[in-house]
MITORMAR-122404 format. One record per residue (C-alpha): residue in one letter; y, z, x. Coordinates in steps of 0.2 Angstrom, whole numbers, plus 5000, padded with zeros to 4 digits. Example, Ala and Ser with C-alpha at 12.3 -4.5 7.8 and 13.67 -1.06 7.14 Angstrom:
residues 2
A497850395062;S499550365068;
This chain:
residues 477
M493748374700;T495148404712;V494548434730;R495048604737;V494548644755;R495148784767;I495148824785;A494949014788;P495249064806;S495149244812;P496649304822;T495649394835;G496049264848;N497049104851;L496648944841;H494948884848;I494548694849;G493048724838;T494048794824;A495448664826;R494048524825;T493448604809;A495248604802;V495348424806;F493848384796;N494448484781;W496148404782;L495448234783;F494248264768;A495648334758;R496848194762;H495548064759;N495148134742;G496948174737;G496448354737;T497248524743;F497048594761;I497248784761;L497548904776;R496749074775;I496849204789;E495349314789;D496149474797;T495049614790;D494449654808;V495949774810;E495549824828;R495449644835;S496649554824;K498449534832;P500049464825;E500249354841;Y498549274837;T499049234819;Q500649154826;N499649054839;I498548984825;L499948934814;D500948854829;G499348764835;L498948694818;K500748634816;W500748554833;L499248464829;G499948394813;L498748484802;N500048534788;W499248644775;D499648644756;E499448824752;G499548984762;P499449064774;L498449184763;F497949344772;Q496249444768;S497049604773;Q498149594757;R496749564746;L495649714748;D495749764730;L495049604724;Y493549624736;R493249804730;Q493249734712;S491849614716;I490849744725;Q490949854710;T490349704699;L488849684710;L488449874709;D488649874691;N487549724688;G486149784699;S486349654713;A486949784726;Y486749974730;R487250114741;C486250134756;Y486250304766;T485150254781;S485850334796;T486250254813;A484850344821;E483650284808;L484150104810;D484050124829;A482250184827;L481850044815;R482449914827;A481549994842;A479849994832;Q480149814827;E480449764845;A478949864851;N477949754839;N478749594844;Q479549584826;A481149504822;P482449634817;R482749664799;Y483149804787;D481649864777;N482649894761;R482150084761;H483550144750;R483550004737;N482750104723;L483450284727;T483350404712;P484850504708;E484150654715;Q483850574732;E485550504732;A486250674729;A485250744743;F485950614755;I487750654749;A487450834752;E486950804770;G488650724772;R487950544774;R489250404770;P488450254762;V488650064766;I488449944751;R486949824753;F486649664743;K484849634737;I483949494745;E482149454738;D480949414751;D480049284740;R481649194736;E481949014742;I483748964744;S484148774745;W485648664745;L486048484747;D487148484763;L488448344764;V487948324783;R486248384784;D485448334767;K484248464760;V484348634769;T483048774764;W483048954769;K481749084764;G482349264759;T481149334772;D482249254786;L483849334781;G483549504789;G483349614773;D484649674761;M486349624768;V487749754771;I489349684761;A490449844764;R490649974777;A490250154775;A491450264764;D491350434757;G490550464740;E491050344726;D492350254738;L492050074743;G492250044762;Q492949894771;P492149734764;L491249624777;Y491349444781;N490049364769;L490749454754;A492549424758;V492349244761;V491449214745;V492649314734;D494049214743;D493249044740;I492949094722;D494749154719;M495448994728;Q494348884718;I493648804734;T492648654729;H491948604747;V491548724761;I491648624777;R491248724793;G490148724809;E488348724809;D488248904816;H488648964798;I487048894790;A486249064789;N487849134782;T487748994768;A486049054762;K486649224760;Q488349174752;I487449064739;L486549224734;L488249314732;Y488949174722;E487449194710;G487649374710;L489449354704;G488949234691;V489949084697;K489648904702;V489148874720;P490348744730;D489648604740;F489348634758;A489548524774;H489048594791;T489748494805;P489048484822;L489548604836;I490648554851;L489448554866;S489948574884;P489548424895;E487848504899;G487448514881;K487748694878;K488848774865;L490648764871;S491248934876;K492649024885;R491449024900;D491748834901;G493648874905;V494748774893;T494348804875;S496048854866;I497248724859;D498548814870;D497548774886;F497548594881;K499348584877;Q499848674894;M498748544903;G499748404897;Y498748334882;I499848274868;A499448324850;P499048144843;A497848114857;L496948284856;V496748274837;N496148094839;Y494848144851;M494348294841;T494048184826;L492848084837;L491848244841;G490548214827;W491348074817;S491447884820;A492547764812;P491747624802;D492547484813;A492047584829;Q493947604832;E494347744845;L496247754844;F496947804827;T498147924819;L497648064807;D498247964792;V497247814797;A495647924800;A495948004783;G495847834774;Q494147804782;F493447984783;D491748014775;F490348134778;D489047994779;R489847954796;V489748134803;N488348164815;K487048294814;A486948314833;G488248414843;G489648314851;K489648334870;F491448364877;D491948214888;W493448244899;D493548064904;K493648004887;L494948134882;N495948084897;W495847904893;I496347934875;N497848044881;S498347914893;Q498447774880;Y499547884869;I500747924884;H500847744889;A501347694872;L502847824871;P504547754874;A505447844888;E506647924876;E505148014868;L504148044884;L505648124894;P505848284883;Q503948314885;L504048294904;I505548404907;P504648574905;Y503348524918;W504748484930;Q505648644927;A504148744928;A503848664945;G505548724951;F506348554952;E508248554951;L508848444937;D510148434923;A509348374908;D511048314901;A512048254916;D510448174924;R509848094908;S510047914913;W509247944930;L507848044922;L507547904909;Q507347784923;L506147904932;T505147924916;S504947734914;L504347724932;I502947844931;G502447844913;A501147704915;S500347804928;L500047964919;E498448024911;R499148194907;L500948254905;D500648384919;G500348244931;C502148204931;V502448344944;E501548274959;I501948094955;S503748124955;R503948264967;T504748154980;F506148114969;F506648294967;T506548354986;P507848324999;T506648265012;A504948175012;T503548245022;L502448095029;N500648105027;E499448035041;E499347865033;A501247855031;I501547905049;A500347765055;K501447645045;V503047695052;S502247695070;Q501647515069;P502447385080;G504047325073;A504247465060;K505647555069;E506647395071;V506347355052;L506947525047;T508447515058;S508947355051;L508647415033;L509747565037;T511147465043;A511147355028;L510947495016;K512447585023;A513447435019;T512847425001;P513347584991;E512947524974;L511147454975;S510347344961;A508547284960;I509147104964;E510147164979;S508647274986;Q507547114985;E508847024995;L508947155008;I507047155010;K507146965012;Q508646975024;V507747105036;T506047005035;K506946855041;E508046945054;Q506547035062;G505346885061;V504046995053;K502946985037;K503647055021;G502147175020;L502747265036;V504447285028;M503847355012;Q502547475020;S503747545032;L505047565018;R503847655006;A503147765020;A504947815025;L505647845008;T504147935000;G503047995014;E501547905006;V500847725007;H500447714988;G501447764973;P502547694959;D503447524960;L504347524977;I505947444972;Q506247564957;S505847714968;W507047654981;L508447634968;L508147804960;L508147884978;H509747784982;Q510647844966;H510348024972;Q510947984990;L509148024997;A508647845003;I509847845018;P509448015025;R507547995023;I507647835034;E508747915046;Q507548065047;V506047945051;L507047855064;
């Protein structure tokens, strides 16, 4: 059997991290088994589906490296196929036209609430006579299509993550609507459970891998597979991504879309690495790996049943490891957009050599790409604003004399190298009869306005190359 799996996002919003994590597991399972990974866009919600969301989903999956083998396939282009299946279910007696009005359904729900009963349809139109149907049609009622669910039916499947799962027909809310209301003999817009089953049959999906929030849908869909007379695929229900507090991650938690993570400065290999660990663990307990490495080891035996709590510290650590491993030539193009967005003046071509040096200087200090703005701000501004600690350093006894001596020596050294800068520090230390620490502290405070930061010598060289070192020392003096 050739493994065929799919990811089927709805374009009613940007690519969500939960959807992306599901895509990761599908991709890993397909690649591990030499199978096919299919992208399907479930866009039958006409009012909420937007082309820009579709594009966001496509761009997000590509950015993460989750290349698909077939698709994208769009549900909105497959309506005739769904209607054929609905007609099949009507013809074989598995489905029927239901004329219950909205007012009648509201009254039913109100009565059930008053009696502390779970909401469910009472199947009142399951066995209408032709005369009853004709009377409802004469009233102008537009029927939905419902699929029959027997109360005494037990639905079981062997889940690849959760072992045996069993549902009772009585827990599924009565006969299920599979198509919206339409006039007379017409068939209305198909609903999710029907469309997804027809799609999976048509696309020959062998394994349905999705979040545990779909378990109740799975019970209903198994009945639809049976009603259509086809083999039921295998199911794997993966754990949900939870907030740090242990609740289902939602938009209320702030960052949830892949775009959000991208804008915050997380890089794709790190984010997809972290998402893989949200519910799965490598056999060797390794935490840093590429998608291809994970695909070689992926198995549902190592997927957890419990939800994975989102851990920002761990994500930041993983992201930092990937950033630190990038050579400056690869990291620089990813930092430039953040510098430009911050309004820093730079010429990516003319300043390339200088920017590469700056990237090498700050790269090892970054957790996220967006951190490059604050850590490098002093290199793009004409003056340095000293904080309280820096003011204290340049105000200590001997600091003024040290900076004056450094300024004199620096003016006589237009081309400064790392070796020459070290020699200048030794020279001033000896001339002023002070400790090297005083010289270094005073120089850093004058050049950057702070007492902590990247390597001082390299910072000095970069500022001197842009003619900023001398004016800053003069300003402090």
